C-alpha positions in Angstrom: 74.7 93.0 19.8 71.5 91.4 19.0 71.2 87.8 20.0 68.4 85.8 18.4 67.2 82.7 20.2 66.5 79.7 17.9 62.9 79.2 16.9 61.5 76.0 18.5 58.3 74.4 17.1 55.3 74.4 19.4 54.7 71.3 21.6 51.1 71.0 20.4 49.3 70.7 17.1 46.3 72.8 16.1 43.5 70.8 14.8 41.3 72.5 12.3 37.7 71.6 11.3 38.9 70.1 8.1 41.7 67.9 9.6 40.4 66.6 12.9 38.0 66.8 15.7 37.9 66.2 19.4 34.9 63.9 19.0 35.6 60.2 19.2 35.3 58.3 15.9 31.9 56.9 15.0 31.1 53.4 16.2 31.2 50.8 13.4 28.8 47.9 13.8 30.1 44.5 12.7 27.8 43.0 10.2 27.0 39.4 11.2 28.1 36.8 8.7 25.7 34.0 7.8 27.1 30.7 6.8 24.8 28.9 4.4 26.1 25.4 5.2 25.2 25.7 8.9 21.6 26.7 8.1 21.3 23.8 5.6 22.6 21.4 8.1 20.1 22.4 10.7 17.3 22.1 8.2 18.4 18.6 7.3 18.6 17.6 10.9 15.1 18.8 11.5 13.8 16.9 8.5 15.5 13.7 9.7 14.0 14.1 13.2 10.5 14.7 11.6 10.9 11.5 9.5 11.9 9.4 12.5 9.0 10.8 14.5 6.6 10.0 11.6 7.9 6.5 11.3 7.7 5.9 15.1 4.1 7.1 15.1 3.3 4.9 12.0 4.7 1.9 13.8 2.6 2.6 16.8 -0.6 3.0 14.7 0.0 -0.2 12.7 0.8 -2.2 15.9 -2.4 -0.8 17.5 -4.5 -1.8 14.4 -2.9 -5.3 14.4 -3.6 -5.8 18.0 -7.2 -4.6 17.6 -7.7 -6.8 14.6 -6.4 -9.9 16.4 -8.3 -9.1 19.6 -11.6 -8.5 17.8 -11.6 -11.0 14.9 -9.3 -13.7 16.3 -8.3 -14.9 12.8 -7.5 -18.6 12.0 -6.0 -20.1 8.9 -8.5 -22.2 6.9 -7.7 -25.9 6.5 -7.9 -27.9 3.3 -8.2 -31.6 2.7 -8.7 -34.1 -0.2 -11.8 -36.1 0.6 -12.3 -38.0 -2.6 -10.1 -39.0 -5.6 -11.8 -40.8 -8.5 -10.2 -41.9 -11.8 -12.5 -41.3 -14.7 -10.0 -42.0 -17.5 -6.5 -43.5 -17.6 -5.4 -44.4 -21.1 -1.9 -45.1 -22.3 -1.3 -44.1 -25.9 1.1 -45.9 -28.4 3.3 -42.8 -28.5 3.9 -43.2 -24.7 1.6 -40.3 -23.9 -1.0 -40.6 -21.2 -4.5 -39.2 -21.1 -5.9 -38.9 -17.6 -9.1 -37.6 -16.2 -9.6 -37.3 -12.4 -12.4 -36.0 -10.2 -11.1 -34.5 -6.9 -13.2 -33.3 -4.0 -11.5 -30.7 -1.8 -12.8 -29.9 1.6 -12.3 -26.2 2.6 -13.0 -25.5 6.3 -13.3 -21.9 7.5 -13.3 -21.8 11.3 -13.5 -18.0 11.7 -16.6 -16.4 13.3 -16.2 -12.9 11.7 -14.1 -13.6 8.7 -15.2 -14.9 5.3 -13.3 -15.6 2.0 -13.9 -15.0 -1.7 -12.2 -17.5 -3.9 -11.4 -16.0 -7.3 -11.8 -17.5 -10.8 -8.2 -17.5 -11.9 -7.3 -20.7 -10.1 -5.2 -23.8 -11.0 -5.4 -27.4 -9.8 -2.8 -29.8 -11.0 -2.2 -33.5 -10.4 1.5 -34.5 -10.5 3.2 -37.8 -10.5 7.0 -37.8 -9.9 7.3 -34.2 -11.0 5.4 -34.8 -14.2 2.1 -33.1 -14.7 -0.7 -35.5 -15.5 -3.7 -33.1 -15.8 -5.1 -29.8 -14.6 -8.4 -27.9 -13.9 -9.9 -25.0 -12.1 -11.8 -24.4 -8.8 -15.1 -22.6 -9.5 -15.2 -19.1 -7.9 -17.3 -18.9 -4.8 -17.8 -17.0 -1.5 -17.3 -18.9 1.7 -19.1 -17.5 4.8 -18.3 -17.6 8.5 -17.9 -21.0 10.2 -18.5 -22.7 6.9 -17.3 -26.0 5.4 -17.5 -26.3 1.6 -16.9 -29.4 -0.5 -15.4 -28.4 -3.9 -15.5 -30.9 -6.7 -12.9 -30.3 -9.5 -12.6 -32.3 -12.7 -9.1 -32.5 -14.0 -8.2 -33.5 -17.6 -5.0 -33.6 -19.5 -2.6 -35.4 -21.9 1.0 -35.7 -20.8 4.2 -36.9 -22.5 4.8 -40.0 -20.3 8.0 -41.9 -21.1 8.4 -45.6 -20.8 10.3 -45.2 -17.5 7.5 -43.3 -15.8 4.9 -45.8 -17.2 6.8 -48.7 -15.7 7.1 -47.0 -12.3 3.4 -46.1 -12.3 2.5 -49.7 -13.2 4.6 -51.0 -10.3 2.9 -48.6 -8.0 -0.5 -49.7 -9.2 0.4 -53.4 -8.6 1.5 -52.6 -5.1 -1.7 -50.7 -4.3 0.2 -47.6 -3.1 0.4 -44.8 -5.7 1.9 -41.5 -4.6 0.1 -38.5 -6.2 0.6 -34.8 -5.5 -2.3 -32.3 -5.9 -1.2 -28.7 -6.2 -3.8 -25.9 -5.8 -3.2 -22.2 -6.6 -6.2 -19.9 -6.0 -6.6 -16.1 -5.5 -8.4 -15.4 -2.2 -9.8 -12.2 -0.7 -10.5 -11.8 3.0 -14.0 -10.5 4.0 -14.2 -8.7 7.3 -17.9 -8.5 8.2 -19.3 -7.5 4.8 -16.2 -5.6 3.5 -13.8 -7.5 1.2 -10.1 -6.7 1.7 -7.1 -7.1 -0.5 -6.5 -10.2 -2.5 -3.6 -12.7 -2.0 -2.6 -16.1 -3.5 -3.1 -19.3 -1.6 -0.9 -22.3 -2.5 -2.0 -25.7 -1.2 0.1 -28.8 -1.8 -1.4 -32.2 -0.9 0.7 -35.3 -0.9 -1.6 -38.3 -1.4 -1.1 -42.1 -1.5 -4.1 -43.8 -3.2 -4.7 -47.5 -3.6 -5.7 -47.6 -7.3 -6.2 -45.5 -10.5 -8.8 -47.8 -12.1 -11.2 -45.9 -14.3 -14.7 -45.4 -12.9 -13.6 -46.5 -9.5 -13.2 -44.4 -6.4 -9.7 -44.6 -5.0 -9.2 -45.0 -1.3 -6.9 -42.3 0.1 -4.4 -44.1 2.3 -2.5 -41.0 3.4 -3.0 -37.3 2.9 -0.8 -34.4 4.0 -1.9 -30.9 2.9 0.3 -27.8 3.4 -1.1 -24.3 2.7 1.1 -21.3 1.9 0.1 -17.7 1.5 1.7 -15.4 -1.1 1.1 -11.7 -0.4 
């Protein structure tokens, strides 16, 4: 009697050339991923750092130039004063208007040794009484040198609408011999360092005067005079 043992499958698998190999699988490199926002953030940070460095260097340069300027030139602010105030015409009209003509002499003192000034032509000088403009004129253009005192004579003319109330107040001041007058000056000025003119700025000078009379063809005596300069850059 022929006994057949059952057929058991083999305990191993044959690998053919088409289905497998004993060689390890090829190594796969991971491709790096670049994130655009990180690169842009680093670029912005570098730009901000460069800007701060530039500003810091600019501040240092400007501070050094300012220190050099003050150390070498030792600038001083010019002073201004009203030396003479003469009434040439003071006529009250029937329509309550007032025609006035004054001659004002302004003293400009430049105390600087190495700095000069150029006074431009587009200036304005105005005489005011109780916030009402009486007359106006211009300072002639001129160049003021170092350590120089210049006397500037300005003729001011004008007709103003002067009401009866202001006329009465002015007449009372004239009787008392103490008349408050304000002289306002606005003039473009350029600084001259050595022989080189620099940028132009505007000088405002306000002088509060008290004079003893406004009689035509008579020089008024200046009882008090306070002048305040301001610079508009």
